[in-house]
N, C-alpha and C positions, 0 to 999 in steps of 0.2 A: 429563519430556521429551516433546515432541510426537511423535506417531506418525503415519506415513503410512498411510492406508487406501486400498486399491486398489478404488475405486468409480468406474467409468467410465460416461459421460463426465464427470459432475459429481463429480470427485474431492474428497476431504475430508481435512483434517488436524485431528486432535483436539489441543487445547491443554491443557497441564497447568496448570490454574488451580484452586486450592482453592475449594470452595464453589459450583461451577457447571459446567454443560456448555457449553463454548466450543469453536467450530470455525472453521477457515478453509475457505471453499468458493467456488464461482463465484457470480456474480450470476444470479438466476433471474427469470422473467417476472413473478412476483408481488411483486417488491421495490420497486416504484415508490413506494408509500405510505410504507414504512419509510425508504427513501432520502431522500425529501422531509422526513420527520419529523426526521431527524438533521441534515440540511444546512440546515434552516430555523431551527435554534437559533443565536442570535447568537454565543454563546461558541464554537461550532464553526466557523461560517461565517467569522467575522472573522479566523480563523487561517489561512485557505486562500486564497492569492492567485489561484488559477486557477478558483475557484468563484464564479459570479455571486451578487449579493445585490440584491434578495431572490431566493431560490431557490424556484421554483414546482414544483407537481406536474407540470406540463407539461415543465419542464426535466428532471425525473427520468425521465419516460416517454420523452422524446426521447433522452436519454443511453443508457438501457437498450436502446432499439430499435437504436441505432447500434453497440452494443458486444456484445450477447449472441451473435450469430451467429459472430463471429470467435473468441470464447473457446471455444465448443463445437468449432469446426473445428480450432483449435490443439490442444486436448486429444486429438482423435481421431487425430492424426499419430503413427504407431507408433514412429518411431526418433528418438533424440536429435539426430542430425545434421540431419534434416529439420525437426524442431520448432524447432531453433535458427535455421536459415536462414529459416523462415517468421516467426519472432518478431522478429528484429532488423531492423525497419523503423521509421522514425521515427513516433512516435505510438502504436505498439503497446504494450499493457500485459499483464502476466502474468494469466491468467484466474483463478487461485486467489488471491483477494484480499479477499473479503467476510468480515467477522468476525461470527459469529452466537452468540447465547446461545440454546441449544436450536435452534429453527428460525427465530428472529427476527433480521433484519439489525440490527446495532447499530453498525457501523463498517466501515472499509476500510483496508487497507494495500496500496498499489499499487507496482509496479515498472514504470516506463514508459520507453521508448526516446525520448530527446529529441534525438539527433543521429545522424550517420552512424557515430560511434564505438561500439564494443561496450560501452557504459556505460548503466546504467539509473538513473533518478532515483526514489528512494524517497519516498513521501508517505503520510500517514495521517491518520485522524480517528476519533473514538470518542464515542458518546453519553455525556454527563456522568454518568449514573447508573451507568456501568460503569468509570469512571476510578478510579485509585488502587488498582488490584489487580495491578499489574505485568503487566497483560494485553497491553499494546502491546509491551513488551519481549519477552515470550514469542512474540507473533505475529511480530515482526520476526525473531527467531532462527529460527522455524519456516519462514517464507516464504523467507528467504534460503537456508537449507539446501535447500529444495525447488527454488528457482530455479537453484541451482548444479547440483543433481543432474539435473533434468529439462529445463532449458532452456539449459544451457551458460553461464549468466551468471557472470561473473568479476569485474566491477567495479561499484561502487555509488556514487552521489552523493546527498547530502542537504543541504538548507539549512533553517535555522530562524531566524525573525525574532528579533532581539535582545531583544524584549520578552517572548518566550515561554520563560522559564527552565525550566519543567517539561518542555516538549517537548525542549529541549536536553539535559536529563538523560536522557530516554528514548533519544535518539539515541546519546548517549555510551555508554549501557548496551548497546545493540544492536551498536555498533561494537566494544566490548570483547568481546562474546560471539562475534562472527563474523569479525572482521578477521584476515587473514593478511598478515604483513609490515608495512611502514610505512604509517601513516595520514596522508594529506595534509589539513591543515586550512587554512582561509582565510576570506576575507570577500567578500561581494558585495552588490550593491544589488538589493532586491526592488521591483518596481513593482506597486502595489495598484490594483484597479479602484475606481470610485466607489462609495461607500456602506459601505466597510469601516471597521473601528475605526481602522486606520492610513490616513491620507490621503497619496496621492502615492507617495513612496518611503521605504524604510527600509533600514537595514543588517541583514545576516544573517550568521550563522556557517555555514561549509560544511565538509563532510567528504567525502573520497573514499577508499575502501578496497577492497581485494581480498578475495574470498571463494573457497572451494574446495569441491568435493563432499565430503560427509560422510555416514556411515551413521547409523542410529538415528533 
């Protein structure tokens, strides 16, 4: 089971994965090269409809520059009510989201506000060399528990392209581990940028589920 470590402002969550030291943490200033390394891999980038292709080192540096400050400021807010109020604005993303092996960035699991409703969209990616270890399912369980406890998040949305059966199984596992009450499933059309494996539009499966604060 993941354990929350009280390390401020860059708080960390240790993931219970056999055979390695894996953590959820914030993005840091030195992550640009590792971020670029992961998102420049075709098998990763082609599954992400919101990430440009090709993904350059300058893209990584620009994204970090735009997002680092907000994450640090959000973590410094002392009360749940104030953190929740500051977080729930369209485009904001939970700051604890990088997946690391020891101290190296290897992936991300994000919870991002996409509308004026109190719902976050879950998205994720992982370096291929660390796939197949149930790492993303554990990261999803840990980050959703953290999000419910520390940011007042209560509802989650996720979509997966129909061609990505492995990812669909991961989401189904995360939903099984974290959902409270009824799970809404559906279908939607994803629009892909030029250069991706999928051209134009594709169908995807969707999940919407509720979560609640939990200990441990």
